[in-house]
N, C-alpha and C positions, 0 to 999 in steps of 0.2 A: 314471324310473328314474335313480339318480346316481351315480356313484365319487367316494368319499369318501376326501380325504388322514392320512394320521396326523401328519406328521411338521409341527409352525410353518414355515410360511412354504413349504408343499413345494406342487409344482401340482396343480392340480387340475383336470379335464375334464368339459364338462356340466353348469355350472355352470346350473343353472334360471333364466327370463329373467323376471322378474314382481315381484310384490308381495311383504310380506313372509307369511312363513310360519313354522309350526312346524318343528320334525325330522320328516325326511321318512324311512323304512325301504324298503331296495327288496330285490329279491332278482333273483339272475342277475346276466345282462351290462347293463350300463347301455347308455342309446343318447343320444348326440353333440346337445346341445339348446346351439344358438348357437356351438359351437366354440371357447370363452372357453377363454381361458392364461391363469391367474393366479399368478405369483411374488411373494415378497417382495420388499419395497421398500429399496432401498440408503439404508443411515444416512444422514443429514447432506444438505449442497446445497440447491439452488433447485431449484423445477419450476414446470415452464409447463405448464398446464391445456393435456388432448387441443382441445378448441376454441377456443386461441387467446387466451384472456381478459385473459393477462396472467403475469405472474410472481407466486410463492407466496413470501413472506416467511417462515419463523417457524414456518411450519405451516399462515400464513392468506395468502387471496389475496385480491384485488378485489371488489367487490360487484359484484352485477348490480341491475337495476332488477325489479321486480314481473314487469314484460312479457315476461320472457325467463327468469322461475320455471322450475324441471324440473314436467312433467305430471303427475307424483304424488311422492309422499314415503313416507316409512318411520320409526319412531322405531328409535331406539338402544335398545337391549336390555340387561342385562345375567342371564344365563342360564348354565348347565351344557350342553356343547358332546359328544355322545356320537360318535367316528368307531365306523358301527356298519355289519351290513352281516345280514339277513335270508338264512335256509339252507330248503330243506325238508328233514326229516327223516324218520326213521320207528322209531315205538319198535318194539323188537325184544330179542332178547338177542345182538346181534353178530353179528361172522365168525361162517361156519360151514365143519366143518372135516370133514374124509372119514375115516374109519377103513376102511383096507382090512387083508383077511389078511395078514399074513407069512407064512405057512406054508400047506399043505395042510389039508384037514378037509375036515368035515361039518358046518354049522351045526348046533348041538341046542339053542340055544337064544338068542335075543332078545329085550331089554328092550321096552317100548313107549314108543312114542310122546310125547317130553313127561316121561317118567319120568327122575331125576337121578339119578346115578349119584357115590358119593362113595369116597374113597383107597381100594383093595383089592377093592373089590368088584370083580364084573365086570362087563365091559363088552358081552360077546358070549361063547359057549362053543364051540367048536371040536371036536367028537369026546368030546365029556360032560366037556372040562376048561377051566377059565374062562380068559378073556382079560381080565386087570384092568387097572382103571385107577389110577396113580399120579402124582402130582403133581411138576413138573417144568420146564423152559422148554428142555431138551434133547431132541428127538425121539428114540424108540429108532433103534438102526441095523446094531447089531452085537450077539452071545454075548456076555454080563456071566460073566464067568470070574475064576481066581486070575491074577493078572499084569497085566489090563488097567488104565486109569488114565482120569481123564475127569471131565469133567462129568456123564455120563451114570450112572459109577459113585458120583457122590457123592449125586445125585439117587435112585438105588437105596437108597442107606445111609439115607439121612433120612427116606422111608420106612417103611420095616423099624423105625425106632427110633421113629416114630410111630406106628406099629404095635401096638407093643410088645414087640421084640424088641432083645434088647442085647448088650453084649459084644464090640463092635466099635467101631471108630473114626468119627464120620463124616469124611472127606473124600473127595478121589479117589485112591483105591487101593483094587482088589479084594484084599484078605487072606484069609487063612484064617480068619481072625477071621470076615471075611463072608463064606466060604462054609460057614461052620457056624451063622451066623443063616438064610443062602439056606436049608438042608437044612430046618432048622427051620420055615419059614413055608412050604416045598412040602408038609413031613407036614400041615402045618393044613391045607394048600387040597387037599389027595388028589392032588397032583403025583408025580412020580417025584422020587426025592428025589437028585438029581445035583449039587446045589451048583454049578449050571451053571444060569440065566438068560439062556434062548436068545432069539433074536431071534421075536418074535411074542408071546412071556408077556406084559406090559405094554405099555400104550398109558402114553405120560404128556402130562399138560396141566397148563395152569395152575391148575387148582383143580380143584371140582367140577364136574360137566359134565351138560347137559340134551338128549336125543332127542330132534332135529330130529325125522329121516323113519328109514325102514328101505329100503337099498338091496338086503335080500336075504332070502333065506325060509329059516325055520326046515327042515331035512333037505336044502338046496340042498348042492352040494358047493361046496367054496372054493378057488380056488385062490391062490400070491401074487399079488398086487397086486388084487385084485379088492375092488370097495367091499361093505361090511358095510352101516353107517348112517353118519349126521351126528350131529354134537354143534354145540350151541354153550353159552355160561357159562351161570351162573342167572341171572345178575343184568339187571333189565330197564334195557338202553342207548338210547340215542338214535343212529341212523348219519344224519350230515345229510354233504350232499355239495357244494361252494363252488368256483365257478370257479378257475383255476390262478391268477388275478391275486390272488384274493383270499387268498394262502395266509398272508400277515401275519396275518389273522385268527384263524388255529388254530393256537394253541401248546399244548401238551402242558402240562395245568394251568392254562389260561385259564377264568375265568368265564365262563360262557355264562346266557342266562335260554330257557327250552325252556315253550313255549306248546303245549296240551292242548286237546285236541277237548274244545269248553263253554266254552272263554278262558281255564281258570285257566292261572297262570305259577307254574312252578317255577324251582328255579336249578341249574344242574348245573356240570360240571366238562369239561375236556377232557382225555382219559385215551390218544386213541392219536392219532395221526396219520399219513395214508398219500396216498400219491400213486398214483394209477387211472386207466390208460388205457380208455378206452370205446368201443366204434366209434360211428363218424358216424353219422348222420342219413342213411338210403338208400345204395344198394348202393355206389355212389362217390366217397361223403363219407370224407374224411379223419377219423382216429379224435379222440378230445379228449381231452385231461388234466384230471382234475379234483382234486379234494381232498376225500379221504374224512378225517372226523374223527369218532370215540368220545365221545359225552357220556353220563356219570355221572351221575345224579337225585339232586340231595339228597335227596329227599323220598322214597322209593321205593312207600310206600304210595299219593301222587296216580297214579299209572299204573296200578295195581291194574285187571285186569278191562279192557286197553288194547291186549292184544296185538296185531302189526301195523300200529296207529294211526300215520296222518299226523300230524305235529306240525311246529311251525316252530321254528326256534328263532335264536337274536338273538347275534350276534356283536360283542364292544364292542374294539376296538384300542388305544384310546386315550380318552382323556377329559379336559375341560379345563372346573376348576370356575370359576365368580364371574366370566365374562369376558365383556365388552363385546364384542356381536355384531350385524351390520346383513345386509341380503339379501344373497347375491354380487350380486346385480346390481345394487347402489347402487354397486360401485366402479368409478372413473373411473379410464381409465388417462394415466396426464400425460406429456409429452413428452418427458423428461428421463429416464425411466425409472420403474416403481414404479407405484402407485397412491394413491387419495386419496377424498374423500367432498366432496361438495356439501352444506354444511351449509346450513338454512335458518334465517334467525331474522328476525322483523322484518318481514315482506315484500320481505329480499334476501336473498341465496346468497355465499358466501364459498366456496371451495377447501381442504380441511384433510387434508395428506398422510398418510399410513397405514402402518402396518407390520401384514401380514397374518400370521394364526398359523389355527389348526384350519378346514379346511372340513367342514361336516357338514351335513346335510338341507337345502341350502339358503341355508347361512346362514356366514357366516364369523365369525371371531375377529378384532377390531380393536385398534391401538391408533395413540393420535394424540393432539399436544400438543391440551391444553384441550377431549378429546374425552369427554361424561359420558352419563351415563344419560339417556334422556329427549330430545334430542335430536335435533333431525327432519335427515335428510338426504334426497338428491333421489334418483328413481328414474325409470326410462323407463318410457313409457307401458305 
């Protein structure tokens, strides 16, 4: 497994030592291999090869006889480098939210597990009166009545308008016009016509919900704070977890690739990113910080019937198209700083100073005077 940098010339650890290989992906924390730290080459000046063979002038150095040629070689190739990280993901319906009772009563109706609830419908019933779902991003936390102002008022009014009630302005003020619309809504739902939406009568969620599990039973008395049920969104999404060091990979709006069971790949997009603290392995282990990303699928039909399935998510932080690359192990440290390549031609070799760019999959982007695709460069045995 390798850690790969995102910026041209940025340091990379854990460079694999060996022959040329295509881009490799990794999951989880990288393991140090060789401990090589690579930095961008300082521009200009003369360079001395680490083995002391001589001075590099204009990007080239003295030749060596065939007797001391490198033990292995690799070609300079032109390709696209992707700075990627693979993460484990689970296909499901996203974060689980718990609905708790905000008022006392007897639970007289509960939905079924997996049932979808939409705007204005009953999430459950207390004392045979509905506790209704409405859409909004501010949780219900108080009675709504004439004189109060806030985002929760705007959420209520927007929902009433969507449900067909009018005669008021959708804003953050609970006015007499809002009061009259609420009275009409209460009458339609068999509630006492008070014009006040008491705390616990509505539950605000971002959109329609899917009942995940029931935490109570019909006929059971409920007290404020008691868990009634849990719910999620209704669209299948992937929850992926990355190491904290890979936070740069998970940006809201970033495009990813999701590999489903069976090998089919679909495009996805990061919709939410959160930092989570997980307990460490073992009783005395320190907690671990992880990055949790929610990914929506571009083709929802591809995941049909795969609820709770394990998937692979490939995050790409950066990409360099059509660049010259060599295996990281081909880089040679120069005495005066920076790096070079040992170019092998006609049974002899010479050193060429290079600037390094993106590191990915055991390869590195390189630039140097006279460096072209197809050249052969030295490699360690």
